[in-house]
DOGUKOL-448668 format. One record per atom (N, C-alpha, C): x, y, z. Coordinates in steps of 0.02 Angstrom, whole numbers, plus 32768, in hexadecimal, padded with zeros to 4 digits. Each point is the difference from the previous one (the first is absolute). Example, Ala and Ser with C-alpha at 12.3 -4.5 7.8 and 13.67 -1.06 7.14 Angstrom:
BEGIN
82947EE48186/7FD3803B8000/802D803C8000/7FEE80357FDC/802A803B8003/7FD980378025/
***
This chain:
BEGIN
F44AAC42DD80/801F80408012/7FCE80397FF3/7FF5802A8033/7FD5803A7FF8/802B803F7FFB/7FEC802D7FD4/8028803D7FF6/7FD4803B7FF0/8017803A8015/7FDD803F7FF2/803480347FED/7FF380257FCB/802C80367FEB/7FDC80428008/801D802C8028/7FE58043800A/802880307FD5/7FDE801E7FCF/8023802A7FCF/7FF4804A800B/803580287FF2/7FF880487FF6/7FF68029803D/800B7FE5803C/7FF78027803C/804080218018/7FFA80288034/803A801E8021/800A7FDC8042/80377FDB8004/800F7FDA803D/801880318036/7FE57FF9803B/8015802B8038/80197FD38039/803F80068010/801D7FE2803B/801380368031/80177FEC803B/801180328033/803B802B7FED/80297FE87FD1/803C80267FED/7FF980277FBF/7FD17FED7FD4/7FFA80237FC0/7FC07FEA7FDC/7FF080257FCB/7FCA7FEC7FD4/801980017FB8/7FE67FD27FD7/801A7FFA7FBB/7FCC7FDA7FD6/8001800D7FBF/7FD37FDE7FD2/80197FB97FF4/7FD57FCF8006/80147FBA7FF6/7FC47FD37FFC/80097FC77FDF/7FD07FCA8003/80137FD3803B/7FCF7FDB8019/800C7FD18037/7FE37FBD7FED/802A7FCD8000/7FEA7FBC7FEF/7FFD7FD6803F/7FC67FE2800C/7FF67FD5803A/7FF77FB87FE8/80257FD3801F/7FFC7FB97FED/7FFC7FD68040/7FCC7FD78005/7FF87FD38039/800880228043/7FE0803A8007/7FFD80228040/803A802E8010/803380017FD7/803A802B800B/800880317FC6/80248036800D/8011802E7FCA/803C7FE37FDC/7FF87FF17FC0/80357FE17FD9/802E80337FE0/7FE4803A7FED/802A80337FDF/7FDE80438006/802980348003/7FE980467FFE/802C80237FCD/7FE2801A7FCB/802880207FCD/7FD680197FC7/8021801E7FCE/7FDC801C7FC7/7FF07FCB7FCC/7FC580057FE4/7FEC7FD67FC7/800A7FB6800C/7FE77FE88037/80067FB88010/7FD17FD87FD3/80157FC47FEF/7FD77FD47FD6/7FD27FD8802D/7FC27FF87FEA/7FCF7FDA8026/80067FB77FF0/80057FD48032/80007FB87FF3/7FBD7FEB7FE1/80017FC77FDF/7FC37FE77FE2/7FCA7FF78035/7FC680197FF3/7FC87FF9802D/7FFF8030803A/802F802E8003/8003802F8038/7FC580307FFF/7FE68010803A/7FCE80358006/802580437FFC/7FE480307FDC/802280407FF8/7FD48038801C/801F802D8026/7FDE8039801C/802080407FE6/7FD8802E7FE8/801880407FE9/80018030803A/803C80158015/8007802E8038/800F80477FEA/7FF080107FC2/800D80437FE7/7FDF8036802A/802680338012/7FE680378029/7FFB7FEF804A/80197FC58013/7FFB7FEB8046/80457FEE801D/800280008041/803C7FE98023/7FF97FB6800F/80397FDD7FFF/80037FBA8016/802B8000803F/7FE07FF08039/802280058040/7FFC7FBE8026/802C7FF78032/7FF97FC5802A/7FBE80008024/7FE27FC68007/7FC27FFC8027/800C801A8046/7FCE8021801C/8007801C8042/80087FC98035/802880108032/80087FD4803B/7FE48025803B/7FCC7FE4801E/7FE4801E803D/801D7FDB803C/802E80208024/80237FDC8036/7FDA7FFE8042/7FC080157FFF/7FDB8003803F/7FB67FF67FF3/7FEA7FC18005/7FB87FF07FF9/7FEC7FD08038/7FBF7FFC800C/7FE47FD28031/7FC27FDF7FE1/800B7FCB7FDA/7FC87FDC7FE3/7FE67FCC8032/7FBE7FFD8006/7FDF7FCD802A/801880048049/8010803C8016/801C80088043/7FCB7FF98037/800B7FD28030/7FD47FFF803B/80178038802F/7FD3802F800F/8015803A8027/7FC3801F8022/8008800F8040/7FCD80228027/7FBB7FDE7FFB/80027FBE8003/7FC27FDA8002/7FDE7FF37FBE/802280107FC9/7FE37FF47FBE/80387FEF7FD0/7FF07FF87FC0/80317FEC7FCE/7FFB802F7FC4/803980187FE8/8001802E7FC7/7FDB7FE17FC4/7FDC802B7FDC/7FD37FE87FCB/80247FE47FC3/8038801D7FEE/80257FE67FC6/802B7FC68015/7FF97FC87FDC/802D7FC8800B/803A80057FCF/802A7FCD7FFD/803C80047FD6/7FEF7FFF7FB5/7FC77FE37FEE/7FEC80047FBA/7FE480447FEE/7FCC80158024/7FE080407FED/8031803A8007/802B7FFE8032/802F8037800A/803580047FCA/801E7FC87FEF/803480027FCC/7FE1800C7FBC/7FC37FE77FF4/7FDF800E7FC0/7FF0804A7FFA/7FE9801F8036/7FF480487FFE/804080267FF1/80377FE8801C/804080217FF2/801180017FB6/7FF17FCA7FDD/800E7FFD7FB8/7FE1803B7FDB/7FC380138013/7FDC80347FDB/802280448006/802A80088032/8024803F8008/804A7FFA7FF2/80177FC67FE9/80467FF87FEE/802C7FE18036/7FE37FEA8037/80277FDF8035/80007FB47FF3/803B7FE27FFD/80067FBA7FEF/80197FD58039/801D801E8034/801B7FDA8039/7FEF80238041/7FF77FD88035/7FF5801C8042/802F7FDE8032/800E80238036/801E7FE0803A/7FCF800B8039/7FE27FCA8016/7FCC80018033/80207FF18044/7FD77FF88034/801A7FF78043/7FE27FC28022/802B7FD7801A/7FEB7FCB802D/8002801D8046/7FC680008023/7FFC801E8042/7FE97FCC8033/802F7FDF8022/7FED7FCD8031/7FDB8020803B/7FD27FDA801B/7FE380148040/80357FFB8036/7FF980258036/802E7FF88038/80027FB78016/803D7FE68008/800D7FBA8013/7FF97FCE7FC6/7FEB80177FC5/7FFC7FD27FC7/80447FF87FE0/80177FC37FF4/80417FF77FDF/800180217FBB/803780207FF0/800580237FC0/7FF67FD17FC5/801D7FC48004/7FF97FD17FC8/7FB87FEB7FF5/7FDA7FF78036/7FBA7FEE7FF9/7FDA80377FDC/800B803E8014/7FDE80387FDF/801680067FB7/80407FF67FF3/801980057FBB/7FDE7FCC7FD4/7FFA7FC38018/7FE07FCC7FD8/7FB780107FF3/7FDF801E8031/7FBA80127FF8/7FF880357FCA/802A80348002/7FFD80357FCE/80127FE57FBA/80317FD57FFD/80127FE37FBF/7FC47FDA7FE3/7FDB7FDF802A/7FC57FDD7FE7/7FCC80307FE5/7FF480378024/7FD080327FE8/8016801D7FBD/804180077FF7/801A80237FC5/80037FD47FC2/7FF07FC08006/80047FD57FC6/7FD180157FC8/7FCC80278011/7FD180177FCE/801680417FDE/8039801C8012/801680407FE5/80067FFE7FB4/7FEB80377FE1/800780067FB7/8044801B7FED/801F8027802B/8041801D7FF3/80347FE78031/803F800F7FF2/80377FE9802B/7FFF80228044/801A7FDD8032/7FFB801A8044/803A7FE7802A/800F80258035/802F7FEB8033/7FE480148043/80267FF48035/7FE7800F8043/80378020802C/7FED80348024/80238014803C/7FE07FD78039/80267FEC8032/7FE47FDB8038/8006802A803F/7FC8800A8022/8000802A803C/80187FD8803D/802780228029/80137FE68041/7FD480228033/7FD27FDB801D/7FCE801C802E/800D7FEC8048/80327FD6800B/80137FEA8043/80477FE37FFB/801D7FEE8039/80447FE77FFE/80097FC1802A/80257FD17FE5/80127FC28023/80387FDF7FD9/801B7FCB801B/80337FDA7FDC/7FE27FE17FC0/7FBF7FF18004/7FDF7FE67FC4/7FFC80337FC9/7FF2803F8011/800080357FCE/804580097FE3/80337FFE802A/804680057FEA/800F7FCA7FCC/7FEB7FC2800E/800E7FC97FD2/7FD780067FC0/7FC080148006/7FD680067FC5/801980377FD1/801B8036801B/801C80347FD5/80387FE27FD5/80297FD5801C/80357FE07FD9/7FE47FD57FC9/7FCD7FD8800F/7FE27FD57FCD/7FE080297FC8/7FDF80378013/7FE1802A7FCD/8032801E7FD0/80398015801A/8034801D7FD5/80217FCA7FD5/80147FCA8020/80287FCE7FDD/7FD77FD37FD1/7FC17FF28014/7FDA7FCE7FDB/7FC6801D7FD8/7FE7803B8013/7FC280197FE2/800980417FD9/803C801B7FFD/800A803C7FD7/7FE2803F801D/7FFE80058043/7FE9803D8022/803D80278016/800480407FEF/803A80288015/7FEC80408026/7FC180048015/7FE8803A8026/7FD17FE98037/800580218039/7FD57FF18039/7FDF80418018/7FBE7FFD8007/7FD9803C8010/7FF68006804B/8000803E8018/7FF6800D8047/7FCD80388009/7FCA7FF28022/7FCD8032800F/801180218042/800E80417FFF/800C8024803D/7FBF801C801D/7FC87FF27FDD/7FBD80168016/7FD57FC2800D/7FBF800C800F/7FCF7FCD800E/800F7FDC8042/800080288036/800A7FE68043/7FCC7FCB8012/80157FCF8025/7FD67FC88015/7FEB7FD37FC6/802480057FC9/7FF27FD57FC7/80427FE87FE2/801A80247FCE/803C7FE97FDD/803C802F800A/7FFB802E8030/80368031800A/803F7FDF801C/803A80157FE5/80417FEA801A/801780318035/80197FE68038/8023802C802F/804980067FEA/8026802B8023/8045800C7FEB/802B7FC18006/7FF27FD68031/80267FC38008/7FF87FD37FC2/7FC37FFA7FE8/7FF47FD87FC4/8021801F7FC4/7FFC80437FFA/802180217FC9/804B7FF17FFF/802080078039/80487FF58004/80117FB87FEE/7FDD7FD1801D/800E7FBA7FF2/7FF67FEF7FB7/7FC980187FE4/7FF07FF07FBA/803080237FD0/800F8040800C/803080247FD6/80447FDC8000/80167FEB803B/80407FDE8007/80007FBE7FDA/7FC97FDB8005/7FFA7FC17FDC/7FFF800C7FB5/7FDC80327FEA/7FFE800F7FB8/804780107FE7/802680258027/804580107FED/80297FC17FF7/7FF97FD1802E/80257FC17FFB/7FEF7FDA7FC1/7FC280067FEA/7FE87FD87FC8/800980237FBC/8016803E8000/800380247FC1/7FBB80167FE9/7FD4800C802F/7FBC80187FF1/7FF980478018/7FC780207FF0/7FF680468011/7FBE80098026/800080258037/7FC2800F8022/7FDA80397FDE/7FBF7FFB8001/7FD580387FEC/7FD48011803C/7FEB803E8004/7FD98015803A/7FC4802B7FEC/7FC97FF48023/7FC7802E8002/800E802E803B/8012803E7FF2/8019802D8033/7FC8802C801C/7FE37FEB8037/7FD480298029/800A7FE98049/8004802E802D/80097FF08047/7FBE7FE5801B/7FFC7FBE8008/7FC27FE08013/7FE780148045/802E800D802E/7FEB80168043/7FDE80447FFE/801E802E7FD9/7FE280427FFA/7FBD7FFD7FDC/7FFC7FD87FCB/7FC07FF97FDC/7FCA7FE7802E/80107FCD8028/7FCE7FE4802E/7FE980348032/802F8026801C/7FEF8035802F/7FD480357FE0/801480177FC5/7FDB80357FDE/7FBB7FE97FEB/7FFA7FC17FEB/7FBD7FE77FEF/7FD08006803B/80187FED803C/7FD48005803B/7FEF80488010/8030802D7FF7/7FF480468010/7FCF801F7FCE/80077FEF7FC0/7FD1801A7FCE/7FBA7FE7800C/7FF97FC08012/7FBE7FE5800F/7FE18022803D/8029800E8033/7FE78022803C/7FE680467FF0/801A801E7FCA/7FE980427FEB/7FBD7FFC7FDB/7FE77FC47FF6/7FC07FF77FDD/80077FFC7FB5/803E7FFA7FE8/800C7FFA7FB8/80047FB67FF0/7FCC7FE47FE2/7FFD7FB87FF3/80017FEF7FB6/7FF780327FD4/7FFD7FF37FB8/80457FFD7FE0/80027FF67FBE/803F7FFB7FDC/802E803C8008/7FE4803B8010/8029803B800A/80307FF8803B/7FF17FD0802C/802D7FF48038/803E7FD87FEC/7FFD7FDE7FC8/80397FD57FEB/804180287FF7/800180357FD8/803F80257FF9/801480258040/7FCF8012802A/80118022803F/80277FD1802E/7FF37FC07FFC/80227FD0802B/80427FE87FE5/801080147FC2/803E7FEA7FE1/8022803C7FDF/801480328026/801F803C7FE3/80447FF07FE3/8019802C7FD5/80407FF37FDE/803A7FEF802E/80048020803B/80397FF3802B/80017FB9801A/7FC57FE08005/7FFD7FBA8014/80267FD47FCD/7FF880117FC1/80247FDC7FCB/804A80148000/800D80408008/804580177FFF/802A7FE18037/7FE37FFB803D/80257FE28038/80127FB77FF1/7FCF7FDB7FE8/800C7FB97FF3/80337FF67FC8/7FFD802A7FCC/80317FFB7FCA/8046800E801B/800780348028/8042800F801D/80197FC6802C/7FD47FE28027/80147FCA802D/80167FC27FD8/7FD97FEE7FCD/80127FC67FD8/8042800B7FDB/8009803D7FE6/803E80107FDD/803B7FFD8030/7FF68018803D/80377FFF8031/80137FB98012/7FCF7FD4800A/800F7FBA800F/80277FE07FC7/7FE9800C7FC3/80237FE57FC6/8047801B7FFB/8009803F8010/8042801F7FFB/80307FE18033/7FE97FF6803D/802B7FE28033/80157FB97FEC/7FD27FDB7FE2/800E7FBC7FEC/80247FFA7FBD/800480377FDA/801F7FFF7FBF/7FD67FDD7FCB/7FBF80098004/7FD07FDE7FD4/7FDD80327FD3/7FF37FEB7FC2/7FD680287FD3/7FB87FFD8019/7FD780307FEC/7FBA80018016/7FD480217FCC/7FC27FE97FFB/7FD080197FD0/7FC280168027/7FED80407FF8/7FC7801D8023/7FC580017FD0/7FCA7FDD8013/7FC67FFD7FD4/7FD4803E8009/7FD6800C7FD1/7FCF80367FFD/8013803F8027/803680207FEB/80158041801D/7FCB80337FEC/7FE280218032/7FC8802C7FF0/800A80498014/8036800F8024/80048043801D/8047801C7FFD/80048041800A/804080237FFF/802F7FE38034/7FE77FF1803C/802B7FE98036/80237FBF7FEF/7FDD7FD17FE2/801F7FC07FEE/802E80087FC4/7FEB80287FCF/802A800B7FC5/804280228014/7FFC802F802E/803E80218016/802D7FD08027/7FE27FD38026/80287FCF8025/80287FD57FCF/7FE17FEC7FCA/80227FD77FCE/803780287FDE/7FF0803F7FEE/8031802A7FDE/803D800C802C/7FF5800D8040/8038800A802E/802C7FC28005/7FE17FC78005/80267FC28006/80287FF27FC1/7FE2800C7FC8/80257FF47FC1/803980327FF8/7FF6803C8019/803680327FFC/803C7FEB802B/7FF27FD88034/80367FE58029/80207FC27FE1/7FE57FE97FC9/801B7FC57FDF/7FDD7FC08013/7FC880058024/7FDC7FC48013/7FD47FE77FC6/7FFB7FBF7FFA/7FD87FE37FCA/7FB87FFA8017/7FD780327FEF/7FBA80028013/7FD7800C7FC0/7FCB7FDA7FF8/7FD580067FC6/7FB980148016/7FE0802A7FD8/7FBD80188011/7FCE7FF37FC9/7FC47FEC8014/7FC97FF17FD2/7FC88033800A/7FE080147FCA/7FC8802F8002/7FC47FE07FDF/7FC5800A801D/7FC37FE87FE1/7FE480347FD0/7FE37FE97FC9/7FE2802E7FCF/7FCD802D8022/7FDA7FE4802E/7FCC80288021/801D803A8028/80387FF48023/801D80368027/801C80387FD5/800C7FF37FC0/801A80337FD3/7FCA80317FE8/7FC17FEA8002/7FCC802B7FE2/7FC3800C802B/7FF87FDB8038/7FC68008802B/801580208042/7FD180238020/801080218040/7FCC7FEF8034/800B8017803D/7FD77FEB8039/7FB9801D8000/7FEF802A7FD1/7FBC801A7FFC/7FCE7FC77FF2/80177FC97FE4/7FD27FC97FF0/7FDF7FE4803E/80218006803A/7FE47FE3803E/7FC7802B801D/7FF8803C7FE5/7FCB802C8018/7FC37FFF7FD3/7FFC7FD27FD2/7FC57FF97FD5/7FC47FF0802C/7FC780217FF4/7FC67FF6802C/7FE37FBA7FFE/800B7FDA7FCA/7FE67FBD7FFB/80317FCF801F/7FEA7FDA8032/802D7FD28023/80227FCF7FD1/7FDA7FE07FD5/801B7FCC7FD4/8038801C7FD4/7FF6803E7FE7/8033801E7FD6/803F80108027/7FF8801F803A/803A80118028/80247FC28018/7FDA7FCD8014/801E7FC2801A/80277FDB7FCA/7FEB80097FC1/80227FDD7FCA/804980157FFA/8011803B8018/804580197FFC/802A7FEE803D/7FE37FDD8030/80267FF1803D/80357FCC7FF3/803D80148005/803B7FD57FFA/8036801E802B/80347FDB800C/80368019802B/80447FF77FDE/802980358000/7FF28043801A/7FC880217FD8/7FDD8030801F/7FC980217FDE/801880307FCA/7FD280167FD6/801180367FD1/800D803F8028/803080287FEA/801A80388026/7FE980437FE3/800980378025/7FF580427FE3/802980097FC1/7FE780297FD2/801F80077FBE/804A80108001/801780248033/804580158001/80327FC78000/7FEB7FC68015/802E7FC78002/800C7FE37FBB/7FD1800A7FD2/80077FE27FBD/803E80197FDC/800E80408004/8039801C7FDC/80417FE08017/80077FF38042/803C7FE18018/80087FB97FE4/7FC87FDC7FF9/80037FBD7FE5/801680027FB7/7FE4802F7FD9/801480067FBB/804B80127FFA/8015802E802B/804780147FFE/802D7FC58013/7FE97FD6802E/80277FC58011/80077FD17FC6/7FCB7FF67FDA/80037FD67FC5/802D801F7FCA/7FFB80417FF8/802980227FCE/804A7FFC8010/801080078040/804780058014/80207FBC800B/7FD87FCB8002/801B7FBE800E/80047FEF804A/7FE5802A802C/7FFE7FF08047/7FC77FCF8010/7FCD80007FD6/7FCB7FCE8002/80027FD97FBF/7FED7FC18001/80167FD47FCA/7FC97FDB7FDA/7FCB7FEE8021/7FCC7FD77FE0/7FBB801D800C/7FD27FED7FD4/7FB98010800B/7FDA7FBF8005/7FCE7FFF802A/7FD87FC4800D/7FB88015800B/7FD67FD18015/7FBA8010800D/7FE97FED8046/80207FCD801F/7FE47FE3803E/7FBA7FE87FF3/7FF67FE37FC5/7FBD7FEB7FE9/7FE37FCE8032/7FCB80158022/7FE17FD88034/7FB780168004/7FD57FDF7FDA/7FBD80197FF3/7FCD7FE48032/7FDE802D8023/7FC77FEE802A/7FC380267FE7/7FC87FDE7FF9/7FC4801F7FE5/7FD780218038/7FCD80267FEC/7FD98028802F/7FE57FD8803B/7FE37FC57FF5/7FE77FDA803A/80377FED8031/803D7FF67FE6/80387FF0802C/8017803F8026/800480377FDE/8014803F8020/7FCD80168035/7FC17FEB7FF7/7FCB8014802E/800A7FE58046/802E7FD18008/800F7FE68043/80178037802F/801A80367FE4/801780388028/7FD3803D7FFF/7FC17FF67FF1/7FD280397FFB/7FFE802A8040/80057FE08039/7FFC8025803F/804480078022/80357FE87FDF/80438003801D/80327FF97FC8/802080387FEE/802D80007FC6/80397FCE8007/80127FED803D/80377FD08009/7FEE7FBA7FE9/7FBF7FF47FF4/7FE97FBE7FEA/7FF47FFE7FB4/800E80367FDC/7FFA7FFF7FB8/803B7FDA7FE2/7FF47FCB7FDA/80397FDC7FE3/802A802F7FD5/80417FFF800D/802E802D7FDD/80117FE47FBB/7FF580277FCB/80157FEA7FBE/7FDB80247FC8/8025800B7FC9/7FE4801E7FC3/80197FD87FC4/7FE1800C7FC7/80167FDF7FC2/8030802B7FD8/80097FEE7FC1/802980297FD4/802E7FDC7FD0/80037FBD8001/80327FDD7FD8/7FF7800D7FB5/7FC2800B7FE9/7FF7800B7FB9/800880497FEB/8009802D8031/800480477FF1/804480208010/802C7FDB8021/803F801E8017/8028801F7FC6/800C7FDA7FCB/802A801A7FCA/7FE1803E7FE0/7FBE7FFF7FF4/7FE080397FE0/8002803E802C/7FF57FF78041/80018039802E/8046801D8005/80327FD58007/804580198006/801780207FBE/7FED7FE37FC8/8012801E7FC0/7FDF80457FF8/7FBF8002800E/7FDB803F7FF5/80198037802F/80097FEF8040/801480338031/804C800A8000/80257FD27FE2/804980058000/801D80147FBE/7FF67FD77FCD/801E800E7FBE/7FDD803A7FDE/7FBD80018002/7FDB80347FDD/800B8046801E/80158003803E/800D80408021/804980157FFC/802B7FD57FE4/8047800F7FFC/80277FEC803E/7FDF7FE28031/80247FEB803C/802F7FC57FF1/7FEC7FD57FD1/80267FC47FF0/800A7FFA7FB5/80387FE47FED/80097FEB7FBA/7FE37FBA7FF8/7FF47FEA7FC2/7FE97FBB7FF7/80307FCD801E/8041800A7FFB/802F7FD1801E/7FFC8000804C/7FF7803A801E/7FF780038048/7FBF7FDD8015/7FCD80067FD7/7FC27FDD800C/800B7FB48002/80257FE77FD0/80107FB87FFF/80277FEC803E/802E802B8014/80287FF1803C/7FD47FF6803D/7FD1802E800B/7FDA7FFD803F/7FC37FD37FFC/7FEF7FE67FC4/7FC77FD37FFB/80157FB77FF4/803F7FF57FEE/80157FBA7FF6/804A7FF4800D/802C80267FE0/80487FF08002/801D80028046/7FF080348025/801C80068044/7FE97FC7802D/7FC17FEE7FFB/7FE77FC88029/80247FC07FED/800B7FF57FBF/80237FC47FEA/80478000801B/8021803A8000/804580038019/80027FF8804C/7FD680248023/80017FFE8049/7FF07FB9801A/7FD37FDD7FDE/7FEB7FBE8017/80227FC77FDA/803380117FDA/80307FD07FE4/7FE17FD27FCB/7FD7801C7FD4/7FE67FD97FC7/800D80247FBE/8030802F8001/801380257FC4/803C7FDE7FE0/80047FFB7FBE/7FD2801A7FCD/7FCC7FCE7FE7/7FF57FCA8026/7FCA7FD37FEC/7FBE80267FFD/7FF6802E802F/7FC6802C8000/801980487FFE/7FD5802D7FE8/801080478004/802A801C7FC8/800A7FDA7FCB/802B80187FCA/7FEC7FE07FBE/7FFE80277FCB/7FF37FE67FBD/80447FF07FE1/80157FC28007/80417FEC7FE7/7FFE7FB57FF0/802B7FEA7FD3/80017FBA7FEE/800F7FD5803D/7FD97FCB8008/80087FD38038/7FD1800D803A/7FE2803C8003/7FD180108035/7FBD7FDE7FF4/7FD97FF88036/7FBB7FE97FF7/7FDB80317FD4/7FD67FE67FD4/7FDC802B7FD2/7FC2801D8022/800C80268035/7FCC80268023/800380477FE4/7FCF80127FD8/8004803F7FDA/7FBD80248000/800380417FFA/7FC480287FF9/800980307FC6/7FCE80037FD4/7FFF80327FCB/7FD8803B801B/8020803A7FFF/7FE5803B8023/7FF280377FCE/7FC180157FFD/7FED80377FD4/7FFE80408028/8032802D7FF6/8002803D8029/7FCB80337FEE/7FDE7FF67FC7/7FCD80317FEA/7FBA7FEA8013/7FF77FC18011/7FBD7FE78011/7FEA80188044/7FC080098009/7FE580168040/7FC97FD08018/7FF67FFF803F/7FC77FDC801D/7FEE80208042/7FC37FF48015/7FE980188041/7FFC7FC5802F/802380038037/80007FC98030/7FBD7FFF8025/7FE27FC58002/7FC07FF98022/7FF57FB88016/7FDE7FF88038/7FF07FBD8018/7FD47FDB7FCE/7FDC80257FD6/7FD27FE07FD2/80237FD57FCC/803F800F7FF1/80237FDA7FCD/803D7FDB801B/800C80038041/803B7FDF801B/7FF67FB48002/80377FDC8002/7FFD7FB78000/800A7FE38046/801A8027802E/80047FEC8046/7FBB7FF1801B/7FFD7FD38031/7FC07FF08020/7FE880358031/80298033800B/7FEC8035802E/7FC380267FE6/7FDB801E802F/7FC580267FED/800C804B8003/804080148003/801280478004/804480087FDF/800C803C7FE4/8042800F7FE4/80178042801E/803980008020/8018803D8022/801180377FCE/800A7FEE7FC1/800F80327FCC/7FC280117FD7/7FC67FF18019/7FC180087FDC/7FFA80457FDF/7FF180007FBE/7FF5803D7FDB/803F80227FE6/803B7FE68011/803E801F7FE9/800B7FEE7FB7/800880337FD6/80117FF37FBA/804C7FFE7FF9/80187FCB7FE0/80487FF87FF7/80107FFC7FB6/8039801B7FEF/80197FFC7FBB/803E7FD48001/7FFC7FC87FDC/80337FCC8002/7FDF7FBF8016/7FFD7FD07FD1/7FD87FC4800A/80267FC37FE8/7FFB7FC98025/801A7FC07FE9/7FCF7FE27FCE/80167FFA7FC2/7FD47FE37FCD/80087FB57FFA/803C7FE7800D/800E7FB97FFD/80307FED8038/7FF67FC6801D/802C7FE78033/80127FB77FF0/80407FF08005/80177FBC7FF6/801E7FE68041/7FEB7FC58013/801C7FDF803B/80267FC27FE9/804380038008/802C7FCB7FE6/7FED7FED7FB9/7FF980347FD7/7FF67FF87FB8/7FB87FF47FEA/7FD37FF5802F/7FBB7FF27FEE/7FD780408006/7FD9800F7FCD/7FD7803C7FFF/7FC67FF78030/7FFF80288036/7FCD7FF78034/7FD0803C8003/801180367FDD/7FD4803B7FFE/800A80207FBC/7FCA80077FDA/8005801A7FBC/7FC5802D7FF1/800D80418003/7FCC80317FED/7FBD7FF28022/80027FF68042/7FC37FF68025/7FEB7FB9800A/80247FD17FE1/7FEF7FB98005/80307FDF8033/7FE57FEC803A/80287FE08034/80027FB57FF3/803D7FE67FFA/80097FB97FF0/80267FDB8037/7FF48013803D/80237FE28038/7FE97FB88009/80307FD58014/7FF27FB9800B/80147FEE8048/7FD17FE68026/800F7FED8045/80367FCA8001/8032800A802A/80367FD08007/803980087FD0/7FFC80317FD2/8036800A7FD0/803C8023801F/7FF680228038/803880238021/80317FCE801F/803D80168009/80347FD5801C/801F8022803D/80127FD88031/80248019803A/804780117FEC/8016803B8012/804380177FEE/802D7FFF803E/80317FD57FFF/80307FFE8036/8030803B7FFB/8012801C803B/802C803A8002/803E7FEC8029/803A7FFC7FE1/803C7FE98023/801580308037/80247FE58031/801E80298034/803280317FE1/801080348026/802C80357FE7/80487FEE800E/801F7FD97FD5/80487FF28006/800F7FCE8038/80407FFA8011/80147FD08034/7FDE80108042/7FF37FCC8027/7FE1800C8041/802A7FE08037/7FF08013803C/80277FEB803B/80017FB48006/7FC77FDF7FF5/7FFE7FB9800A/802B7FDA7FCE/8004801B7FC3/80277FDE7FCC/804B800D8006/8013803B8018/804680137FFF/802180028044/7FD780038034/801D80088043/80198046800E/7FF0802E7FD3/801580468008/7FC3802C8004/800780368024/7FC980318006/8000802A7FC1/7FCD7FF67FD6/7FFC80217FC0/7FC080297FFC/8006803F7FED/7FC480297FFA/7FD37FE57FC8/7FBF8001800D/7FD17FEA7FCC/7FFD80357FCA/801F7FF07FC9/800980337FCD/7FC680027FCF/7FD3802E800A/7FCF800E7FCC/802480247FC8/7FE67FFB7FC2/8023801F7FC8/800C804B800A/803A80167FEB/801080478009/7FEE802A7FC3/7FF97FDF7FC6/7FF480267FC2/7FB680097FF4/7FDD801B8031/7FB8800C7FF9/7FF580407FDA/7FDC7FFB7FC9/7FF3803D7FD8/7FD0802C8025/800680417FF6/7FD2802E8021/7FC4800C7FD4/
***
């Protein structure tokens, strides 16, 4: 039996904070309370002056992703290990089948890649085409593999983009199964058109990227996806909301009583589109991701959405491509592989820009970095809560400690950090993954293959099991 006792810290959950010890035994939290006794041989950690919080859940990562003719630099080991250093203990990554590739074949391939993960992981599975085989595979994924979300790219024309027919068929199938669709909301037809027009103007560098993907392109797609879900009576989750137009679409739908969830990336909260005008190509290209970073005015709306509960989770879309890979688009910005890093910096950036500025309370921080994701994706309170019986995924957080974010000290395999030079106050000093100390005052103790696949049950009764049309009920008690 392995055990760890964390003494003297302030436990922070999404609903409250309180002084308590936390006892972890064999990978689970055994007790939370005052003056707990340490079992014989237990490792003891002094958390005095620090918060004890649930390990971060990053619900949007792309480890080892084959994309745009290359493969993301961080694999499931290096990516999850890097997450430990910033307090993230679990990820939900994406299985993205090629067009015409069976979903189950792609799922098995990604599961194989993920066997080396140091931290726990799950998968959203993308629907990139439609057939009776896709219909059947969605059922197997929900019933047999613990998948309860299906991703839909409304962008990337001539590659993985879903047309409206595929969206409708897939949303309807997800509803039958008690699963939930998620969407990358950008109008792919408009993006394709605008890319050609920007290139014709002679704009070929990274500065053309945001010009080809203006906020309304995202807003239109968000409105369309929300409308389809509304007609079908299905819940929906919008990934990487980056602009006022998409945030307002979600707020309007929720005001009507529709179950819509919104995700924000740490980068979109603090970075703006000026990065694409950097005179050095490699630097500007390093920030190319979709949706792009927006003018500063959009950031306030995203923060207000998180504060008010209209937006629910924070993520990174961690998808690292190095300078030689980004150089594929030196003469054509549309060929720059889309993706940025951030898994090891998300919690520090959101804490510093959110809690330290008074925008968020510590409990609200826990909600948007772990608890809400656990609730929305149906793994709460196993994840996202410091409570007896939960997985012992924990982070000891020193709110007074500072560090300067830099590529020179990051653990990701990326050769650039989008938060380079940003000084943050609030640091993960220790991280526990299922009770095992994996990060301790600068010492990374990640072990390849120690992570476990986390099955996520369907949301309540489903059509196939009951013969009744039942809405896919994502949890309603999502903390703001």
